[in-house]
Chimera marker file (.cmm) of the C-alpha trace (Angstrom):
<marker_set name="trace">
<marker id="1" x="-72.821" y="-21.415" z="-25.402" r="1" g="1" b="0" radius="0.5"/>
<marker id="2" x="-69.923" y="-23.327" z="-23.833" r="1" g="1" b="0" radius="0.5"/>
<marker id="3" x="-66.742" y="-21.442" z="-22.826" r="1" g="1" b="0" radius="0.5"/>
<marker id="4" x="-63.809" y="-21.630" z="-25.222" r="1" g="1" b="0" radius="0.5"/>
<marker id="5" x="-61.308" y="-24.392" z="-24.404" r="1" g="1" b="0" radius="0.5"/>
<marker id="6" x="-58.403" y="-22.513" z="-25.949" r="1" g="1" b="0" radius="0.5"/>
<marker id="7" x="-57.683" y="-20.739" z="-22.658" r="1" g="1" b="0" radius="0.5"/>
<marker id="8" x="-54.744" y="-22.310" z="-20.864" r="1" g="1" b="0" radius="0.5"/>
<marker id="9" x="-54.892" y="-23.034" z="-17.171" r="1" g="1" b="0" radius="0.5"/>
<marker id="10" x="-51.734" y="-21.533" z="-15.564" r="1" g="1" b="0" radius="0.5"/>
<marker id="11" x="-51.522" y="-24.491" z="-13.181" r="1" g="1" b="0" radius="0.5"/>
<marker id="12" x="-51.378" y="-26.939" z="-16.083" r="1" g="1" b="0" radius="0.5"/>
<marker id="13" x="-48.503" y="-24.962" z="-17.639" r="1" g="1" b="0" radius="0.5"/>
<marker id="14" x="-46.548" y="-25.221" z="-14.384" r="1" g="1" b="0" radius="0.5"/>
<marker id="15" x="-47.388" y="-28.897" z="-14.159" r="1" g="1" b="0" radius="0.5"/>
<marker id="16" x="-46.243" y="-29.490" z="-17.742" r="1" g="1" b="0" radius="0.5"/>
<marker id="17" x="-43.017" y="-27.575" z="-17.144" r="1" g="1" b="0" radius="0.5"/>
<marker id="18" x="-42.395" y="-29.542" z="-13.954" r="1" g="1" b="0" radius="0.5"/>
<marker id="19" x="-43.043" y="-32.823" z="-15.764" r="1" g="1" b="0" radius="0.5"/>
<marker id="20" x="-40.647" y="-31.881" z="-18.587" r="1" g="1" b="0" radius="0.5"/>
<marker id="21" x="-37.947" y="-31.044" z="-16.063" r="1" g="1" b="0" radius="0.5"/>
<marker id="22" x="-38.488" y="-34.354" z="-14.254" r="1" g="1" b="0" radius="0.5"/>
<marker id="23" x="-38.296" y="-36.279" z="-17.551" r="1" g="1" b="0" radius="0.5"/>
<marker id="24" x="-35.098" y="-34.424" z="-18.455" r="1" g="1" b="0" radius="0.5"/>
<marker id="25" x="-33.668" y="-35.288" z="-15.035" r="1" g="1" b="0" radius="0.5"/>
<marker id="26" x="-34.546" y="-38.965" z="-15.495" r="1" g="1" b="0" radius="0.5"/>
<marker id="27" x="-32.852" y="-39.012" z="-18.907" r="1" g="1" b="0" radius="0.5"/>
<marker id="28" x="-29.718" y="-37.414" z="-17.501" r="1" g="1" b="0" radius="0.5"/>
<marker id="29" x="-29.665" y="-39.907" z="-14.616" r="1" g="1" b="0" radius="0.5"/>
<marker id="30" x="-29.970" y="-42.775" z="-17.108" r="1" g="1" b="0" radius="0.5"/>
<marker id="31" x="-27.079" y="-41.364" z="-19.140" r="1" g="1" b="0" radius="0.5"/>
<marker id="32" x="-24.991" y="-41.017" z="-15.994" r="1" g="1" b="0" radius="0.5"/>
<marker id="33" x="-25.726" y="-44.626" z="-14.993" r="1" g="1" b="0" radius="0.5"/>
<marker id="34" x="-24.680" y="-45.777" z="-18.473" r="1" g="1" b="0" radius="0.5"/>
<marker id="35" x="-21.387" y="-43.881" z="-18.324" r="1" g="1" b="0" radius="0.5"/>
<marker id="36" x="-20.642" y="-45.227" z="-14.854" r="1" g="1" b="0" radius="0.5"/>
<marker id="37" x="-21.419" y="-48.779" z="-16.000" r="1" g="1" b="0" radius="0.5"/>
<marker id="38" x="-19.055" y="-48.386" z="-18.928" r="1" g="1" b="0" radius="0.5"/>
<marker id="39" x="-16.332" y="-47.188" z="-16.567" r="1" g="1" b="0" radius="0.5"/>
<marker id="40" x="-16.912" y="-50.242" z="-14.366" r="1" g="1" b="0" radius="0.5"/>
<marker id="41" x="-16.675" y="-52.535" z="-17.404" r="1" g="1" b="0" radius="0.5"/>
<marker id="42" x="-13.391" y="-50.948" z="-18.505" r="1" g="1" b="0" radius="0.5"/>
<marker id="43" x="-11.875" y="-51.174" z="-15.029" r="1" g="1" b="0" radius="0.5"/>
<marker id="44" x="-8.149" y="-50.540" z="-15.128" r="1" g="1" b="0" radius="0.5"/>
<marker id="45" x="-7.350" y="-49.690" z="-18.762" r="1" g="1" b="0" radius="0.5"/>
<marker id="46" x="-5.084" y="-52.335" z="-20.248" r="1" g="1" b="0" radius="0.5"/>
<marker id="47" x="-4.723" y="-50.876" z="-23.720" r="1" g="1" b="0" radius="0.5"/>
<marker id="48" x="-4.538" y="-47.522" z="-25.413" r="1" g="1" b="0" radius="0.5"/>
<marker id="49" x="-8.098" y="-47.961" z="-26.652" r="1" g="1" b="0" radius="0.5"/>
<marker id="50" x="-9.378" y="-48.714" z="-23.148" r="1" g="1" b="0" radius="0.5"/>
<marker id="51" x="-7.460" y="-45.734" z="-21.780" r="1" g="1" b="0" radius="0.5"/>
<marker id="52" x="-9.091" y="-43.468" z="-24.371" r="1" g="1" b="0" radius="0.5"/>
<marker id="53" x="-12.518" y="-44.909" z="-23.561" r="1" g="1" b="0" radius="0.5"/>
<marker id="54" x="-11.880" y="-44.445" z="-19.859" r="1" g="1" b="0" radius="0.5"/>
<marker id="55" x="-10.960" y="-40.786" z="-20.358" r="1" g="1" b="0" radius="0.5"/>
<marker id="56" x="-14.010" y="-40.105" z="-22.529" r="1" g="1" b="0" radius="0.5"/>
<marker id="57" x="-16.438" y="-41.811" z="-20.159" r="1" g="1" b="0" radius="0.5"/>
<marker id="58" x="-14.894" y="-40.016" z="-17.170" r="1" g="1" b="0" radius="0.5"/>
<marker id="59" x="-15.411" y="-36.659" z="-18.890" r="1" g="1" b="0" radius="0.5"/>
<marker id="60" x="-18.949" y="-37.582" z="-19.920" r="1" g="1" b="0" radius="0.5"/>
<marker id="61" x="-19.729" y="-38.792" z="-16.410" r="1" g="1" b="0" radius="0.5"/>
<marker id="62" x="-18.413" y="-35.596" z="-14.812" r="1" g="1" b="0" radius="0.5"/>
<marker id="63" x="-20.252" y="-33.365" z="-17.284" r="1" g="1" b="0" radius="0.5"/>
<marker id="64" x="-23.499" y="-35.301" z="-16.960" r="1" g="1" b="0" radius="0.5"/>
<marker id="65" x="-23.171" y="-35.353" z="-13.175" r="1" g="1" b="0" radius="0.5"/>
<marker id="66" x="-23.017" y="-31.556" z="-13.190" r="1" g="1" b="0" radius="0.5"/>
<marker id="67" x="-26.086" y="-31.405" z="-15.433" r="1" g="1" b="0" radius="0.5"/>
<marker id="68" x="-27.926" y="-33.801" z="-13.099" r="1" g="1" b="0" radius="0.5"/>
<marker id="69" x="-27.166" y="-31.523" z="-10.149" r="1" g="1" b="0" radius="0.5"/>
<marker id="70" x="-28.487" y="-28.510" z="-12.089" r="1" g="1" b="0" radius="0.5"/>
<marker id="71" x="-31.608" y="-30.397" z="-13.171" r="1" g="1" b="0" radius="0.5"/>
<marker id="72" x="-32.270" y="-31.594" z="-9.618" r="1" g="1" b="0" radius="0.5"/>
<marker id="73" x="-32.033" y="-28.010" z="-8.399" r="1" g="1" b="0" radius="0.5"/>
<marker id="74" x="-34.387" y="-26.808" z="-11.149" r="1" g="1" b="0" radius="0.5"/>
<marker id="75" x="-36.940" y="-29.485" z="-10.246" r="1" g="1" b="0" radius="0.5"/>
<marker id="76" x="-36.749" y="-28.708" z="-6.531" r="1" g="1" b="0" radius="0.5"/>
<marker id="77" x="-37.122" y="-24.969" z="-7.174" r="1" g="1" b="0" radius="0.5"/>
<marker id="78" x="-40.405" y="-25.563" z="-8.996" r="1" g="1" b="0" radius="0.5"/>
<marker id="79" x="-42.135" y="-26.128" z="-5.649" r="1" g="1" b="0" radius="0.5"/>
<link id1="1" id2="2" r="1" g="1" b="0" radius="0.2"/>
<link id1="2" id2="3" r="1" g="1" b="0" radius="0.2"/>
<link id1="3" id2="4" r="1" g="1" b="0" radius="0.2"/>
<link id1="4" id2="5" r="1" g="1" b="0" radius="0.2"/>
<link id1="5" id2="6" r="1" g="1" b="0" radius="0.2"/>
<link id1="6" id2="7" r="1" g="1" b="0" radius="0.2"/>
<link id1="7" id2="8" r="1" g="1" b="0" radius="0.2"/>
<link id1="8" id2="9" r="1" g="1" b="0" radius="0.2"/>
<link id1="9" id2="10" r="1" g="1" b="0" radius="0.2"/>
<link id1="10" id2="11" r="1" g="1" b="0" radius="0.2"/>
<link id1="11" id2="12" r="1" g="1" b="0" radius="0.2"/>
<link id1="12" id2="13" r="1" g="1" b="0" radius="0.2"/>
<link id1="13" id2="14" r="1" g="1" b="0" radius="0.2"/>
<link id1="14" id2="15" r="1" g="1" b="0" radius="0.2"/>
<link id1="15" id2="16" r="1" g="1" b="0" radius="0.2"/>
<link id1="16" id2="17" r="1" g="1" b="0" radius="0.2"/>
<link id1="17" id2="18" r="1" g="1" b="0" radius="0.2"/>
<link id1="18" id2="19" r="1" g="1" b="0" radius="0.2"/>
<link id1="19" id2="20" r="1" g="1" b="0" radius="0.2"/>
<link id1="20" id2="21" r="1" g="1" b="0" radius="0.2"/>
<link id1="21" id2="22" r="1" g="1" b="0" radius="0.2"/>
<link id1="22" id2="23" r="1" g="1" b="0" radius="0.2"/>
<link id1="23" id2="24" r="1" g="1" b="0" radius="0.2"/>
<link id1="24" id2="25" r="1" g="1" b="0" radius="0.2"/>
<link id1="25" id2="26" r="1" g="1" b="0" radius="0.2"/>
<link id1="26" id2="27" r="1" g="1" b="0" radius="0.2"/>
<link id1="27" id2="28" r="1" g="1" b="0" radius="0.2"/>
<link id1="28" id2="29" r="1" g="1" b="0" radius="0.2"/>
<link id1="29" id2="30" r="1" g="1" b="0" radius="0.2"/>
<link id1="30" id2="31" r="1" g="1" b="0" radius="0.2"/>
<link id1="31" id2="32" r="1" g="1" b="0" radius="0.2"/>
<link id1="32" id2="33" r="1" g="1" b="0" radius="0.2"/>
<link id1="33" id2="34" r="1" g="1" b="0" radius="0.2"/>
<link id1="34" id2="35" r="1" g="1" b="0" radius="0.2"/>
<link id1="35" id2="36" r="1" g="1" b="0" radius="0.2"/>
<link id1="36" id2="37" r="1" g="1" b="0" radius="0.2"/>
<link id1="37" id2="38" r="1" g="1" b="0" radius="0.2"/>
<link id1="38" id2="39" r="1" g="1" b="0" radius="0.2"/>
<link id1="39" id2="40" r="1" g="1" b="0" radius="0.2"/>
<link id1="40" id2="41" r="1" g="1" b="0" radius="0.2"/>
<link id1="41" id2="42" r="1" g="1" b="0" radius="0.2"/>
<link id1="42" id2="43" r="1" g="1" b="0" radius="0.2"/>
<link id1="43" id2="44" r="1" g="1" b="0" radius="0.2"/>
<link id1="44" id2="45" r="1" g="1" b="0" radius="0.2"/>
<link id1="45" id2="46" r="1" g="1" b="0" radius="0.2"/>
<link id1="46" id2="47" r="1" g="1" b="0" radius="0.2"/>
<link id1="47" id2="48" r="1" g="1" b="0" radius="0.2"/>
<link id1="48" id2="49" r="1" g="1" b="0" radius="0.2"/>
<link id1="49" id2="50" r="1" g="1" b="0" radius="0.2"/>
<link id1="50" id2="51" r="1" g="1" b="0" radius="0.2"/>
<link id1="51" id2="52" r="1" g="1" b="0" radius="0.2"/>
<link id1="52" id2="53" r="1" g="1" b="0" radius="0.2"/>
<link id1="53" id2="54" r="1" g="1" b="0" radius="0.2"/>
<link id1="54" id2="55" r="1" g="1" b="0" radius="0.2"/>
<link id1="55" id2="56" r="1" g="1" b="0" radius="0.2"/>
<link id1="56" id2="57" r="1" g="1" b="0" radius="0.2"/>
<link id1="57" id2="58" r="1" g="1" b="0" radius="0.2"/>
<link id1="58" id2="59" r="1" g="1" b="0" radius="0.2"/>
<link id1="59" id2="60" r="1" g="1" b="0" radius="0.2"/>
<link id1="60" id2="61" r="1" g="1" b="0" radius="0.2"/>
<link id1="61" id2="62" r="1" g="1" b="0" radius="0.2"/>
<link id1="62" id2="63" r="1" g="1" b="0" radius="0.2"/>
<link id1="63" id2="64" r="1" g="1" b="0" radius="0.2"/>
<link id1="64" id2="65" r="1" g="1" b="0" radius="0.2"/>
<link id1="65" id2="66" r="1" g="1" b="0" radius="0.2"/>
<link id1="66" id2="67" r="1" g="1" b="0" radius="0.2"/>
<link id1="67" id2="68" r="1" g="1" b="0" radius="0.2"/>
<link id1="68" id2="69" r="1" g="1" b="0" radius="0.2"/>
<link id1="69" id2="70" r="1" g="1" b="0" radius="0.2"/>
<link id1="70" id2="71" r="1" g="1" b="0" radius="0.2"/>
<link id1="71" id2="72" r="1" g="1" b="0" radius="0.2"/>
<link id1="72" id2="73" r="1" g="1" b="0" radius="0.2"/>
<link id1="73" id2="74" r="1" g="1" b="0" radius="0.2"/>
<link id1="74" id2="75" r="1" g="1" b="0" radius="0.2"/>
<link id1="75" id2="76" r="1" g="1" b="0" radius="0.2"/>
<link id1="76" id2="77" r="1" g="1" b="0" radius="0.2"/>
<link id1="77" id2="78" r="1" g="1" b="0" radius="0.2"/>
<link id1="78" id2="79" r="1" g="1" b="0" radius="0.2"/>
</marker_set>
């Protein structure tokens, strides 16, 4: 009789967790790149709308940058 395949290999769980963290990091980096590109497109705000957009994208960029740093640390601590 063949052994049951429902037993989980601990190494595969670590690998899956590491992969999820790397995917999360890549998503955050993509978001950060988007926010930075939007800031570049706005440049010096010339209208109230552009000023509001600039403020929002600056806040999003700062917040996402902090999350990227945390995610990078989490990925590096895996190994």
